[in-house]
C-alpha positions, 0 to 999 in steps of 0.5 A, a space after each residue: 689697425 693691429 699691432 703689425 701696423 703699429 711701428 709704421 704708424 709710430 714712425 709717421 707720427 715721429 717728428 724729426 726734432 723730437 728725439 726723445 719720442 721713444 721714451 713716451 711709447 711703451 713696448 710694442 709687446 705689451 702696448 695696444 695701439 690705443 695705449 701707445 698713442 696716448 703716451 705721446 703727450 701732444 696726442 694725449 692733450 688733444 684726444 679728449 677734444 674730438 670726443 667732446 665734440 662728437 658727444 655734444 650733439 648727442 647730449 643736446 639731442 637727449 636733453 634739449 627738451 629738458 633744457 627747454 622745460 627748465 628754462 621756461 620754468 625759470 622764465 615763469 618764476 621771474 615773471 611771478 616774482 619781480 624781485 632779486 633771487 639771492 639764492 644764486 649769490 649765496 650758493 656761488 659764494 658758499 661754493 668758493 668758500 667750501 672748495 677752498 676749505 676742502 683744499 686747505 683743510 680737508 686733505 693729508 696736509 691738515 691731517 699730518 699737521 694737526 690730527 696725526 699728532 693728536 691720534 699719536 698722543 692718545 695712543 701713547 696715553 694708553 688708547 692702544 686700539 687706535 693702532 695709528 701705525 697700522 692704520 695711519 693712511 685709513 685714518 687720513 682718508 677717514 678724515 678726507 671722507 668726513 670733511 666732504 660730508 661736513 663741507 658738502 652736506 652739513 655746511 650748505 644745509 645749515 646755511 640754507 636752513 638759516 637764510 632760506 628756511 622755507 626751501 624744502 630739503 627734499 627739493 635738493 635732489 632728495 625726492 624718490 619720485 622719478 627714480 625708477 622711470 629714468 633708471 634705464 638712462 643711467 644703465 645706459 650710461 653705465 654701459 658706456 662708462 664701463 666700456 671706456 674704463 676697460 680701455 683707460 684701466 690700461 693706462 699707467 696713471 690709471 693704474 698707479 692712481 686707484 685705489 686711493 688707499 694703497 693698503 687696499 690689497 692688505 686685507 678685505 677689511 682694509 678694502 671694505 672700510 675704504 670703500 664704505 668711506 669712499 661711497 659716503 663721500 660720493 653721496 655728499 658729492 652728489 648732493 652738493 653738485 647735482 642737489 644743492 647747487 642745482 636747486 639754488 640756481 635752477 629758478 634764476 639761471 634755468 638750464 644754464 645752471 647745469 653748465 655752471 655746476 659742471 665747471 667746479 665739478 670738473 676742477 675738483 678732478 684736477 690731479 686725477 688722470 687727465 682723460 678722467 678729468 675731461 670725462 667729469 665735464 661730460 659726467 657733470 652735464 649728463 648727470 646734472 641734466 638727469 638730476 634736473 629732470 628727475 629732481 633726484 640724485 639717487 640714481 646718479 649716486 648709484 652710478 658713481 659708486 658702481 663706477 668708482 668701485 669698478 675702477 678700484 677693482 680693475 686697478 687692483 685686479 690688473 696688478 694682482 692686488 686684490 686682498 687674499 686675507 680677511 684681516 691685516 697682519 
């Protein structure tokens, strides 16, 4: 179906009692049929559901043996250890505490109310290298990235070393074995995701949302420092969701641990573009299944930063916003 058939399509979709429909449909000269359809709220709201239903059998077919093996491992653990495993209890409580702390103290509100005045004070006391006015937003995202590393990595590791000292940190997705042999699966996932990004990158909410750091266009220094912090928090995120949580739940919940993890993983995407939040459900299940199979988060981390970097690039390039100088003026 091409652009020539689009007016007829829109006319058929237009409800008689929805006179403001035209406000949701972009100009035919600049919008594809896909883009036009997704501007109609009921279509956009329901669009992910058939995609999820189509992907579900494929994901089951690919990972059914993995899920069965993990469940059998959990049953064997239960038979050998006739006692309560407190790891899931501690994990889920700490999960709730961590995400709550992140929401209230790991973002811009806390930075502006508490850390910003401190930086301004020290700059006023003669530390001119801070240059707060020029790098205010970069400092804000530096706090955001540091809080993710602290909450997603340092906090869980400290708690685990105190409560479960016999558990190996390497079992939290940090083993290298199995990384190379399964790399082709991540490559396939990358091809699929990049194809979807090529479509979604034309959406207005996508273009307005990425990159988070809006001064990325100012200089290559700004863009590269931002991407470094961005990638660091992705490692923390992969460790937290695909490493620590799955390791804590695996022996008791088996393959169900993957789907338990996918729920909060989807929820931390609230506020991002709508279709991306639904995509997080698929990503959580697929990356979680691969991490459980390989006991490694590294390939998932590489996939994540590749996709994130490309999303920023597509968003900047589509509006002519790539940097043109090395340092900010």
